[in-house]
MDTraj code that builds the backbone (N, CA, C; nanometers):
import mdtraj as md
import numpy as np

residues = "UNK UNK UNK UNK UNK UNK UNK UNK UNK UNK UNK UNK UNK UNK UNK UNK UNK UNK UNK UNK UNK UNK UNK UNK UNK UNK UNK UNK UNK UNK UNK UNK UNK UNK UNK UNK UNK UNK UNK UNK UNK UNK UNK UNK UNK UNK UNK UNK UNK UNK UNK UNK UNK UNK UNK UNK UNK UNK UNK UNK UNK".split()
xyz = np.array([
    [-6.8124, -6.3643, 15.5018],
    [-6.8638, -6.4147, 15.6270],
    [-6.7992, -6.5479, 15.6632],
    [-6.7740, -6.6294, 15.5615],
    [-6.7105, -6.7586, 15.5864],
    [-6.5696, -6.7390, 15.6402],
    [-6.4988, -6.6401, 15.5894],
    [-6.3631, -6.6126, 15.6363],
    [-6.3642, -6.5678, 15.7813],
    [-6.4621, -6.4887, 15.8194],
    [-6.4732, -6.4435, 15.9591],
    [-6.5028, -6.5612, 16.0508],
    [-6.5941, -6.6472, 16.0107],
    [-6.6275, -6.7639, 16.0920],
    [-6.5092, -6.8601, 16.1018],
    [-6.4372, -6.8777, 15.9921],
    [-6.3187, -6.9637, 15.9941],
    [-6.2104, -6.9093, 16.0853],
    [-6.1915, -6.7781, 16.0829],
    [-6.0940, -6.7156, 16.1707],
    [-6.1354, -6.7277, 16.3171],
    [-6.2636, -6.7075, 16.3432],
    [-6.3132, -6.7215, 16.4807],
    [-6.2966, -6.8648, 16.5302],
    [-6.3253, -6.9612, 16.4439],
    [-6.3092, -7.1011, 16.4830],
    [-6.1619, -7.1341, 16.5071],
    [-6.0742, -7.0810, 16.4252],
    [-5.9309, -7.1027, 16.4444],
    [-5.8811, -7.0423, 16.5742],
    [-5.9283, -6.9224, 16.6055],
    [-5.8892, -6.8587, 16.7314],
    [-5.9422, -6.9347, 16.8518],
    [-6.0646, -6.9838, 16.8421],
    [-6.1199, -7.0641, 16.9514],
    [-6.0401, -7.1922, 16.9719],
    [-5.9996, -7.2560, 16.8629],
    [-5.9199, -7.3783, 16.8758],
    [-5.7830, -7.3480, 16.9362],
    [-5.7230, -7.2370, 16.8963],
    [-5.5943, -7.1974, 16.9531],
    [-5.6075, -7.1697, 17.1030],
    [-5.7133, -7.1001, 17.1422],
    [-5.7362, -7.0723, 17.2843],
    [-5.7599, -7.2005, 17.3629],
    [-5.8323, -7.2940, 17.3025],
    [-5.8582, -7.4213, 17.3700],
    [-5.7286, -7.4984, 17.3919],
    [-5.6446, -7.5038, 17.2905],
    [-5.5179, -7.5747, 17.3058],
    [-5.4269, -7.5059, 17.4063],
    [-5.4289, -7.3747, 17.4062],
    [-5.3486, -7.2985, 17.5019],
    [-5.3970, -7.3228, 17.6444],
    [-5.5272, -7.3241, 17.6634],
    [-5.5817, -7.3517, 17.7959],
    [-5.5463, -7.4922, 17.8424],
    [-5.5571, -7.5890, 17.7530],
    [-5.5298, -7.7270, 17.7919],
    [-5.3823, -7.7503, 17.8221],
    [-5.2947, -7.6845, 17.7504],
    [-5.1529, -7.7115, 17.7709],
    [-5.0911, -7.6251, 17.8794],
    [-5.1179, -7.4972, 17.8775],
    [-5.0476, -7.4060, 17.9685],
    [-5.1224, -7.3874, 18.1000],
    [-5.2435, -7.3382, 18.0943],
    [-5.3162, -7.3068, 18.2173],
    [-5.3424, -7.4312, 18.3013],
    [-5.3779, -7.5394, 18.2361],
    [-5.4075, -7.6626, 18.3090],
    [-5.2841, -7.7098, 18.3866],
    [-5.1666, -7.7035, 18.3238],
    [-5.0434, -7.7454, 18.3918],
    [-5.0055, -7.6513, 18.5046],
    [-5.0243, -7.5224, 18.4836],
    [-4.9930, -7.4266, 18.5896],
    [-5.0808, -7.4522, 18.7110],
    [-5.2100, -7.4707, 18.6875],
    [-5.3015, -7.4924, 18.7995],
    [-5.2772, -7.6268, 18.8676],
    [-5.2388, -7.7292, 18.7908],
    [-5.2136, -7.8591, 18.8531],
    [-5.0846, -7.8566, 18.9342],
    [-4.9840, -7.7814, 18.8897],
    [-4.8595, -7.7716, 18.9661],
    [-4.8793, -7.6970, 19.0970],
    [-4.9657, -7.6001, 19.0973],
    [-4.9895, -7.5208, 19.2181],
    [-5.0945, -7.5824, 19.3090],
    [-5.1654, -7.6830, 19.2603],
    [-5.2652, -7.7500, 19.3423],
    [-5.3998, -7.6803, 19.3472],
    [-5.4279, -7.5971, 19.2506],
    [-5.5560, -7.5262, 19.2457],
    [-5.6554, -7.6130, 19.1698],
    [-5.7297, -7.6925, 19.2420],
    [-5.8177, -7.7916, 19.1808],
    [-5.9362, -7.7263, 19.1102],
    [-5.9977, -7.6283, 19.1741],
    [-6.1161, -7.5653, 19.1140],
    [-6.0792, -7.4932, 18.9844],
    [-5.9679, -7.4213, 18.9837],
    [-5.9257, -7.3512, 18.8630],
    [-5.8830, -7.4500, 18.7548],
    [-5.8238, -7.5611, 18.7959],
    [-5.7827, -7.6643, 18.7018],
    [-5.9043, -7.7233, 18.6310],
    [-6.0092, -7.7513, 18.7056],
    [-6.1310, -7.8070, 18.6462],
    [-6.1990, -7.7063, 18.5548],
    [-6.2014, -7.5793, 18.5964],
    [-6.2667, -7.4785, 18.5127],
    [-6.1875, -7.4535, 18.3847],
    [-6.0544, -7.4578, 18.3913],
    [-5.9731, -7.4415, 18.2701],
    [-5.9966, -7.5567, 18.1741],
    [-6.0060, -7.6789, 18.2268],
    [-6.0313, -7.7948, 18.1414],
    [-6.1702, -7.7864, 18.0779],
    [-6.2699, -7.7489, 18.1569],
    [-6.4057, -7.7387, 18.1052],
    [-6.4173, -7.6293, 17.9992],
    [-6.3568, -7.5147, 18.0245],
    [-6.3605, -7.4046, 17.9281],
    [-6.2874, -7.4419, 17.7998],
    [-6.1749, -7.5102, 17.8123],
    [-6.0986, -7.5500, 17.6942],
    [-6.1767, -7.6489, 17.6092],
    [-6.2399, -7.7485, 17.6718],
    [-6.3188, -7.8434, 17.5949],
    [-6.4416, -7.7763, 17.5327],
    [-6.4985, -7.6785, 17.6012],
    [-6.6099, -7.6032, 17.5441],
    [-6.5682, -7.5240, 17.4221],
    [-6.4532, -7.4574, 17.4321],
    [-6.4007, -7.3840, 17.3172],
    [-6.3715, -7.4776, 17.2004],
    [-6.3131, -7.5921, 17.2303],
    [-6.2823, -7.6885, 17.1247],
    [-6.4071, -7.7402, 17.0564],
    [-6.5092, -7.7716, 17.1352],
    [-6.6352, -7.8198, 17.0779],
    [-6.7018, -7.7121, 16.9925],
    [-6.7037, -7.5896, 17.0420],
    [-6.7615, -7.4797, 16.9647],
    [-6.6847, -7.4575, 16.8351],
    [-6.5532, -7.4666, 16.8420],
    [-6.4714, -7.4508, 16.7226],
    [-6.5011, -7.5595, 16.6203],
    [-6.5130, -7.6838, 16.6663],
    [-6.5436, -7.7930, 16.5737],
    [-6.6825, -7.7789, 16.5130],
    [-6.7779, -7.7298, 16.5918],
    [-6.9118, -7.7067, 16.5374],
    [-6.9109, -7.5987, 16.4304],
    [-6.8343, -7.4937, 16.4520],
    [-6.8243, -7.3873, 16.3513],
    [-6.7581, -7.4408, 16.2253],
    [-6.6479, -7.5176, 16.2413],
    [-6.5822, -7.5766, 16.1249],
    [-6.6766, -7.6697, 16.0492],
    [-6.7520, -7.7506, 16.1226],
    [-6.8473, -7.8411, 16.0591],
    [-6.9551, -7.7622, 15.9853],
    [-7.0028, -7.6531, 16.0441],
    [-7.1008, -7.5681, 15.9768],
    [-7.0468, -7.5064, 15.8502],
    [-6.9215, -7.4662, 15.8520],
    [-6.8605, -7.4085, 15.7326],
    [-6.8489, -7.5136, 15.6230],
    [-6.8076, -7.6339, 15.6597],
    [-6.7936, -7.7416, 15.5612],
    [-6.9282, -7.7786, 15.5012],
    [-7.0312, -7.7843, 15.5835],
    [-7.1647, -7.8161, 15.5322],
    [-7.2163, -7.7025, 15.4435],
    [-7.1879, -7.5789, 15.4816],
    [-7.2354, -7.4642, 15.4038],
    [-7.1684, -7.4582, 15.2667],
    [-7.0410, -7.4880, 15.2639],
    [-6.9670, -7.4818, 15.1369],
    [-7.0019, -7.6039, 15.0579],
])
top = md.Topology()
chain = top.add_chain()
for i, resn in enumerate(residues, 1):
    res = top.add_residue(resn, chain, resSeq=i)
    for name in ("N", "CA", "C"):
        top.add_atom(name, md.element.get_by_symbol(name[0]), res)
traj = md.Trajectory(xyz[None], top)
């Protein structure tokens, strides 16, 4: 179960970094403000959830 949670947290962190680097830049270059804000919010949410899962795994172990 710990391996599954660690993998899920890793995937969430990867998605968050991908959203922050790629999607955010694409939306800012095209001038799509609403999509830019939603990509940033979703990425930070994914990052926070990933860190909470990692913290839970560390506390559990």
